[in-house]
N, C-alpha and C positions, 0 to 999 in steps of 0.2 A: 320289635315285632313289625312285621310286614305282612299287609293283608292283601289279597286280590280283590279288585273291584268286584261286583253283582250287577247283573243285568236282568232286565225282564224279557222273557222270550216273545212275548207279545204274538204277532200275526206270522212270526217265521224269523229266519236268519235274516239279519238286516245289513245294509252296508257298515254300519257301526260294529256290529258283531265280527264281521269278517276282518275289518281293520285291527281290531284288538285281536283277534285269534290269529292272525297272520303274523302279527308283530311279537306275540307273546307265546304262542303255542298252547294257551290254555283259557278256557272262560269257565264262568259260574253264574246258572240261571237260578235266580231265586222263585222259590214255589212252582216248580214244573208241575208237581202233582200236588193234590190237597190231603189233608191227614186223614180222610177217609180211605183214599187210595192207598195211602201209606199201610194203615192197619190191614187192609185186605190183601195186599201184597205179603206183608209180613205172616199172615194167616196162611197164605199159599205155600210160602217158603216153609213154615214149620210142618205142613202136611208133607211136602217132598222130604224134607228132612227125617220125619217119621217113618216115611215109606223105606229108605235108605236103610235106617237103623233096624227097622223091623225084618228087613230082608238082608241084612248083614253084607250088605253092597258096598265095597271098598273103593271101586273103581268105576268110571264112565265113560263108555267111548276111549279107553286108553288112559284116561286123564285121573289120578287118584284122587279120593276125598282126603281132607285134613281134618283129624279128629281131635278133639280137646275135651277137658272137663270144664263143665260151668261152674257158676257161684256156688250150687248145691251140691257139687261133686257129681253130678250126672255127666253121662258122655253126651257130647253133641258135635254136631259137624261145623267146622269153622272155614272150610270153603268148599262150596258144591260148584260143579262143572256142568254145563248143559242142564241147568234146572228147568229151563221152560218146556224141555221135552218130558217133563213129568207133570205139567199143570196146565190146563186150559186158560188159566186166569194169565199166567205168565206169559202164555204164548201169545194171547190177545194183546198183553201191554206191547209186546215187541213189534205189534202191527199199527201202532199209534202214529198216524202220519206224520206227527212232529218229530219223531225219531229219524224218520226218512230224508226230513227236510235238513237234518244235521250233515246229510252227505253234501251239501254246498261248502261246508268248511274245508273238503278235499280240495277245492278249486276245479282244475282241469280233470281230475280223475274221477272216474265213475265208481261210486262206494255202494255198499249194501251191507245190511246188518248180518252180521256172522252167527246165525242162530245155530247152523249145524257144522261149524268150522272153528279153528282155533280150540278154545274151551268153551264155546258158544256163551250162553248167559251164565255169568258165575256170581255166586253170592259169596262175599267174604264177610267174617263174623269175627270181630276183634274184640276180646276182653282180657283183662288183667286177672287171672288167678294163678295159683301155684302151677296148676297142669294144663295151662293153656299152650297151645300150639300156634297161636298168632296174637302176639302182642303187638309186632311193628313189622314193618317190611322195609328191607334196606334200600339205598339207592339203586336204581336201576331205570332203563328203557325198555319198551315192548318190543323193539325191533330185532335184536339178535335172534330171537326164535326162529325168523324166518331164515337165517343162515342155518341153523341147527336141522331145520327140516328140509335144507339142500336148496333154497330158492334165495332169490336176492331180495334186499330190504325194499318193501312197497310201502305205500302212504297207509297209515291207518288213524283211525281214532279211538280212544277208549273213553267210553261213556258211562259215567257213575251216577246212578240215582241213590242218594244219600236217604236211609231209612230211619236215622237217629239224629237228634242234635248234637251237634260237635263243637262246642267253641275252639277257638285257636288256641286257649290254653289248654284243653284236652287232648291235644295231640292231632292225629289224622293226616291228611293229605300235605305234602309238601312238595314244592316243584321249583327248578331254577328256569325262569322265563327266559325265553329266546333260544334254549338249547336245541330247539327242533330245527335249527338253521346250521347247526355244527357240522364239523367235516368227520369222515367216518373214523380218523383215529380218536377224535374226542368222545364220539357215539360210543365206542367199544371200551376206551380205556381212561375216560375222564375220573371215574370212580371204580371201587371194587365191587362187582355187581352182588347184590345183596348183603354183601358182608359189611359194608361201610355204613353204619346208621347215624354218623355224626352230623350235626347242623352244618349248612353250608351259609356263608355269609350273604351269599345272593340268593337263598331261597326266600319263597313266598308261601305264605300259609293261608289258610281259609277259616271262615266263621261260617259253619254248616247249620241249617235248620232242615229238620226232616222234610223230605219232599223237594229239596235241592239237587239240580243237577249240574255236574261238573264235566267236561269235555276237554281232554288233552291230547295233542298229538303223539303218536307212538314212538317217536324219536325224541321226545322231551324226557330229560331226566328228573327222576320224580322218586318219593318214597312215602312211607306211613310211619308218621312219628308216634311212639307209644305214649299212651295216657298216663300223667303221674298219681293217677287215682287206681284204686283197686275195686274189684268188684262190679256190681250194677253200675257205677258212675261211669265206668271205663268202656262200656258197651258202645259199639259202633258197627252197623250192619250197612252194607252197600251193594246194590246189585251193578253190576259191569257188564256192559253191552259192546262188543267190538263191532266197529263199522270199518270193512276191509276192503281190499281192492285187489286185483289179479284174477288168476284162474279160479273158478269155483272148486274147493277142496274139502267136501264133507267129511266128517269122521263117523265111523261106526261102531259097531260093538266088537268088530275084529280089527280096530285100529290098535297100532303098538302103543306102548308109553312112550311118549319123547324123551329124549336123553336129559334135557333140562328138567324134567319133573323129577328124574330118578336122581339127579343132582340134587334138587330141592329136599327131597325125602330125606336124605343122608344129612343135610345141614340141621333139619329140623330133629331128626332122630338117629343120631349117628350109631346109638346101639343096637338097631334094627328092630326093637322089640314094639309091639303094638299094643294099644290101648285094648283092654278086654272091654266087650259091650255088656 
């Protein structure tokens, strides 16, 4: 078992934080928000989810929502894109100056919170049930989608605020430290994107407490390991905030569905059938 070390955010990004992140491409901040904040965010996410389900919305700004069935058999949303556009509370959280301070991890590049770009504020909800669409996520980096969108790979950070406790033994985030410095061939072909779920001898895991924040370089190879448990014990909810560089490219209701999302839909549901609500 190999665990990533944890840090206190304190008064902001420190030289120690920068050294660790530059070397490993990932960093974990313990207790970034308190338990009351976690509960408030979960309440807002449930409100956004209820809105989408009640309006039979299946796509936001061209990005498909992912549906599954919860432990009680009810339909729920396992991946929500652009969640902050439907909640003043989530939108206000993205204005937290500590999140803006994370842009210092990009070094000489000027970064910003991509609230209206990429997939915006994403909420992932993993749980093991027979009809779950999200139990794990295979090895990948976040960089190739820039190529799919016709651009070049630019530096970015993927910032995860964890809303449930998740011990190393319960699965969750796994990374291969240092792979953010790999060449293009290794970035594109080191693993079979999203298909390969096998552990790697060099991977590192995390012991997460609700309220922790993880940040990883978009070029870093990472996956989400499946929980060995089923039902409530396997539940893991994470808010992902993209910090991006380059030209401003907002999404709108008229934005097309990116090709890589269409491929993902086929992988998750090859029959093409939909869950009825």
